[in-house]
C-alpha positions as CSV (number, residue, x, y, z in Angstrom):
1,M,82.0,71.0,-106.9
2,K,84.5,72.4,-109.3
3,R,85.1,70.5,-112.5
4,T,87.3,70.5,-115.6
5,F,85.5,71.3,-118.8
6,A,86.9,71.1,-122.3
7,L,85.4,73.3,-125.0
8,L,86.0,72.6,-128.6
9,G,85.1,74.5,-131.7
10,G,82.1,76.8,-132.2
11,D,81.6,80.5,-132.3
12,T,81.4,83.4,-129.9
13,R,79.0,81.4,-127.8
14,Q,81.8,79.0,-126.9
15,T,84.0,82.0,-126.1
16,C,81.5,83.4,-123.7
17,L,80.8,79.9,-122.3
18,A,84.5,79.4,-121.5
19,R,84.5,82.7,-119.6
20,L,81.2,81.9,-117.7
21,L,82.6,78.5,-116.6
22,T,85.8,80.1,-115.4
23,E,83.9,82.7,-113.5
24,D,82.0,79.8,-111.8
25,G,85.4,78.5,-110.6
26,H,85.8,75.6,-113.0
27,Q,89.0,74.8,-114.9
28,V,88.5,75.2,-118.7
29,I,90.5,73.7,-121.5
30,T,89.9,75.1,-125.0
31,W,90.7,74.0,-128.5
32,G,89.4,75.8,-131.7
33,V,87.4,78.3,-129.7
34,P,87.6,81.9,-131.0
35,D,89.7,84.3,-128.9
36,C,90.8,81.6,-126.5
37,D,94.1,80.0,-125.8
38,A,94.4,76.9,-127.9
39,G,95.8,73.8,-126.2
40,A,96.7,70.5,-127.8
41,L,93.7,68.3,-128.6
42,K,95.1,65.6,-126.4
43,E,94.7,67.8,-123.4
44,T,90.9,67.4,-123.6
45,A,91.4,63.9,-122.1
46,A,91.9,65.5,-118.7
47,A,88.3,67.0,-118.8
48,E,85.4,65.4,-117.0
49,C,82.9,67.1,-119.3
50,V,83.5,68.0,-123.0
51,L,81.3,70.8,-124.4
52,L,80.9,70.8,-128.2
53,P,79.2,73.6,-130.2
54,L,75.7,74.3,-131.5
55,P,75.3,73.0,-134.1
56,L,77.9,70.2,-133.6
57,S,78.6,70.1,-137.3
58,R,77.9,72.4,-140.3
59,E,79.7,70.1,-142.8
60,S,79.0,66.4,-142.7
61,G,81.4,64.6,-140.4
62,M,83.3,67.7,-139.4
63,L,83.3,69.6,-136.1
64,N,81.8,73.1,-136.4
65,C,85.0,75.1,-136.0
66,T,86.3,78.3,-137.4
67,E,89.7,78.1,-135.8
68,G,90.8,74.7,-137.2
69,T,89.7,71.5,-138.9
70,L,88.7,68.4,-137.1
71,A,86.8,65.3,-138.2
72,L,84.3,64.0,-135.7
73,A,85.6,60.5,-136.1
74,Q,89.1,61.7,-135.1
75,L,87.6,63.6,-132.1
76,W,85.8,60.5,-130.9
77,R,89.1,58.6,-130.8
78,V,90.6,61.2,-128.6
79,L,87.8,61.2,-126.0
80,S,87.1,58.5,-123.4
81,P,84.0,56.7,-122.1
82,S,84.4,58.2,-118.7
83,Q,83.7,61.7,-120.0
84,L,80.3,63.3,-120.4
85,I,80.1,64.8,-123.9
86,C,77.5,67.5,-124.7
87,A,76.7,69.0,-128.0
88,G,73.9,70.9,-129.7
89,Q,71.9,69.5,-132.6
90,A,74.2,66.5,-132.6
91,G,72.2,64.4,-135.1
92,P,71.8,60.6,-135.2
93,E,75.0,60.0,-137.3
94,A,77.2,61.8,-134.8
95,I,75.5,60.1,-131.8
96,Q,76.0,56.7,-133.4
97,G,79.6,57.4,-134.2
98,A,80.2,58.4,-130.6
99,E,78.4,55.3,-129.3
100,E,80.6,53.1,-131.5
101,Q,83.6,54.4,-129.6
102,G,81.8,53.7,-126.3
103,L,81.1,57.4,-125.7
104,E,78.1,59.1,-124.2
105,L,76.9,62.1,-126.3
106,K,74.1,64.2,-124.9
107,D,72.3,66.7,-127.1
108,Y,71.7,69.8,-125.0
109,F,69.6,71.4,-127.7
110,L,66.8,68.9,-126.9
111,R,66.3,70.6,-123.6
112,E,63.3,73.0,-123.5
113,E,65.0,75.4,-121.0
114,L,67.7,76.0,-123.6
115,T,65.6,76.1,-126.7
116,V,63.2,78.7,-125.2
117,I,66.1,81.1,-124.4
118,N,67.6,80.4,-127.8
119,A,64.3,81.4,-129.4
120,V,64.2,84.6,-127.4
121,A,67.7,85.5,-128.7
122,T,66.7,84.6,-132.3
123,A,63.6,86.7,-132.1
124,E,65.4,89.7,-130.8
125,G,68.2,89.3,-133.4
126,A,65.6,89.1,-136.2
127,L,64.1,92.4,-135.0
128,Q,67.6,94.0,-134.9
129,L,68.2,92.8,-138.5
130,A,64.9,94.2,-139.7
131,M,65.4,97.6,-138.0
132,E,68.9,97.9,-139.5
133,R,67.8,97.2,-143.0
134,L,64.3,98.7,-143.3
135,P,64.0,102.4,-144.2
136,V,60.7,102.4,-142.3
137,T,59.7,101.7,-138.7
138,L,58.3,98.3,-137.7
139,W,55.5,100.3,-136.2
140,G,52.8,100.3,-138.9
141,A,54.7,97.8,-141.1
142,E,53.0,94.8,-142.6
143,C,54.9,91.8,-141.4
144,L,54.4,88.1,-142.3
145,V,55.8,85.5,-139.9
146,I,55.9,82.0,-141.4
147,G,55.7,79.3,-138.8
148,Y,54.3,79.6,-135.2
149,G,56.6,77.5,-133.1
150,R,58.8,78.8,-130.3
151,I,60.6,81.4,-132.5
152,G,57.5,82.3,-134.5
153,K,55.4,83.0,-131.4
154,L,58.1,85.1,-129.6
155,L,58.8,87.1,-132.8
156,A,55.2,87.8,-133.7
157,R,54.4,88.9,-130.2
158,R,57.3,91.3,-130.2
159,L,56.4,92.7,-133.6
160,R,52.9,93.3,-132.5
161,A,54.1,95.0,-129.3
162,L,56.1,97.4,-131.5
163,G,52.9,98.3,-133.4
164,A,53.4,96.2,-136.5
165,S,50.5,94.6,-138.4
166,V,51.3,90.9,-138.1
167,T,50.1,88.0,-140.1
168,V,51.1,84.5,-139.2
169,A,51.3,81.7,-141.8
170,A,51.1,78.2,-140.4
171,R,50.2,74.7,-141.6
172,S,48.2,73.5,-138.6
173,Y,44.8,74.6,-137.5
174,A,46.0,74.8,-133.9
175,A,48.9,77.1,-134.7
176,R,46.6,79.5,-136.6
177,S,44.2,79.4,-133.7
178,W,46.9,80.4,-131.3
179,A,48.0,83.2,-133.6
180,L,44.4,84.5,-133.7
181,A,44.2,84.2,-129.9
182,D,47.4,86.3,-129.7
183,G,45.9,89.1,-131.7
184,M,47.5,88.3,-135.1
185,K,45.9,87.6,-138.4
186,A,46.4,84.0,-139.6
187,V,46.6,82.2,-143.0
188,S,47.4,78.7,-144.1
189,T,50.8,78.3,-145.7
190,E,49.0,76.7,-148.6
191,H,47.1,79.9,-149.4
192,L,49.9,82.5,-149.2
193,R,49.8,83.7,-152.7
194,E,46.8,86.1,-152.3
195,G,48.4,88.4,-149.7
196,L,52.0,88.4,-150.7
197,N,51.9,91.8,-152.4
198,S,51.5,93.6,-149.1
199,P,54.2,92.6,-146.6
200,R,57.2,94.9,-146.0
201,V,59.1,92.2,-144.3
202,I,58.8,88.4,-144.1
203,F,60.3,86.3,-141.4
204,N,60.5,82.6,-142.1
205,T,61.0,80.1,-139.2
206,A,59.9,77.0,-141.0
207,P,62.8,74.6,-141.9
208,S,61.3,73.5,-145.2
209,L,60.8,75.4,-148.5
210,I,57.7,77.6,-148.3
211,L,58.5,80.6,-150.5
212,D,59.7,79.3,-153.8
213,R,60.4,81.3,-157.0
214,G,56.7,81.3,-157.9
215,L,55.6,82.8,-154.6
216,L,58.6,85.2,-154.5
217,Q,57.5,86.7,-157.8
218,C,54.3,87.9,-156.0
219,L,56.4,90.1,-153.6
220,T,57.2,93.7,-154.2
221,P,61.0,94.4,-154.7
222,K,61.1,96.4,-151.4
223,C,59.9,93.4,-149.3
224,L,62.8,92.3,-147.0
225,C,62.9,88.5,-146.5
226,I,64.7,87.2,-143.5
227,D,65.1,83.4,-143.2
228,L,65.7,82.2,-139.6
229,A,65.5,78.5,-140.2
230,S,68.5,76.2,-140.2
231,R,67.3,74.8,-143.5
232,Q,66.0,77.4,-145.9
233,G,62.3,78.0,-146.1
234,I,62.9,80.9,-148.6
235,D,64.6,80.3,-152.0
236,G,67.4,82.7,-151.4
237,A,69.0,82.3,-154.8
238,A,65.6,83.0,-156.5
239,A,65.1,86.0,-154.2
240,E,68.5,87.5,-155.2
241,E,67.8,86.9,-158.9
242,L,64.5,88.7,-158.6
243,G,66.1,91.7,-156.8
244,I,64.3,91.0,-153.5
245,P,66.5,91.7,-150.4
246,F,67.2,88.4,-148.7
247,L,69.1,87.4,-145.5
248,W,69.7,83.8,-144.3
249,A,70.2,84.6,-140.7
250,R,71.4,81.3,-139.2
251,G,73.0,81.2,-135.8
252,L,71.5,84.5,-134.6
253,P,71.9,83.8,-130.9
254,G,75.7,83.5,-131.3
255,K,75.7,86.9,-133.2
256,A,73.0,88.9,-131.4
257,A,73.3,87.7,-127.8
258,P,76.3,85.3,-127.4
259,E,76.5,85.7,-123.6
260,T,72.8,85.0,-123.1
261,A,73.0,82.0,-125.4
262,A,76.2,80.7,-123.6
263,A,74.5,81.1,-120.2
264,A,71.6,78.9,-121.5
265,V,74.0,76.2,-122.6
266,R,75.9,76.4,-119.3
267,D,72.6,76.0,-117.4
268,A,71.4,73.1,-119.5
269,V,74.7,71.3,-119.0
270,Y,74.5,71.9,-115.2
271,H,71.0,70.4,-115.3
272,I,72.2,67.4,-117.2
273,L,74.9,66.9,-114.5
274,E,72.4,67.3,-111.7
275,E,70.1,64.8,-113.2
276,R,73.0,62.3,-113.2
277,G,73.2,62.9,-109.5
278,E,76.4,65.0,-109.8
279,T,76.8,68.3,-107.9
280,V,77.9,71.4,-109.8
């Protein structure tokens, strides 16, 4: 069944998503999507399904949008209860705000089938960043991966496959056991200080501060630090003051593999529709 989708805001993922939906035969209305025709915001009322970006907001109360400015409260007033509204990392405040207007807001980033593909794109993007910035090969390099969730696992396994020497730092006993089972070395995040003089590159996936100024002072100046978390796990300001190369690489799927990331969003939205008993 062909549908009308409205896409608002976001980055290149939304651009690719608009194209993928069009190729599937759907009608697509866009507002604030990079490199797409911008219709009037009121035109979104004609859509059966409204697709908002991942993350929904980077600034409190505002739509994540590089092509315009739109408050979420204003957006909710434009949309109608008959529409299915989907967003990534919506957050409780946005969901509550939508519900107060009688709207149904689904968070597609809660779906495992999407987060796994997103983690793959993030891991590959992290490897790309490291290869571009390191003067040495990852083969033979000492690498520290902080966190062993979806992204940490996929990244550490790829590093090991490239011949890197990989140590995983994780809080839980279970995560460290999985790292050992996967052929990595493992340490507790509470005991990082002793081995911090050896890594050539550190990848953080933990969304809470792990590498503070005190621990960063243990690193060599040539250690590249790449933070993949949405909330910094590495004190970036301290790293720069100490002369340690640092990258806060948020939103990597949209930069490294936007079409793959967009396809994952499309599939997740299709699955939501199917679970509601609607054909796609």
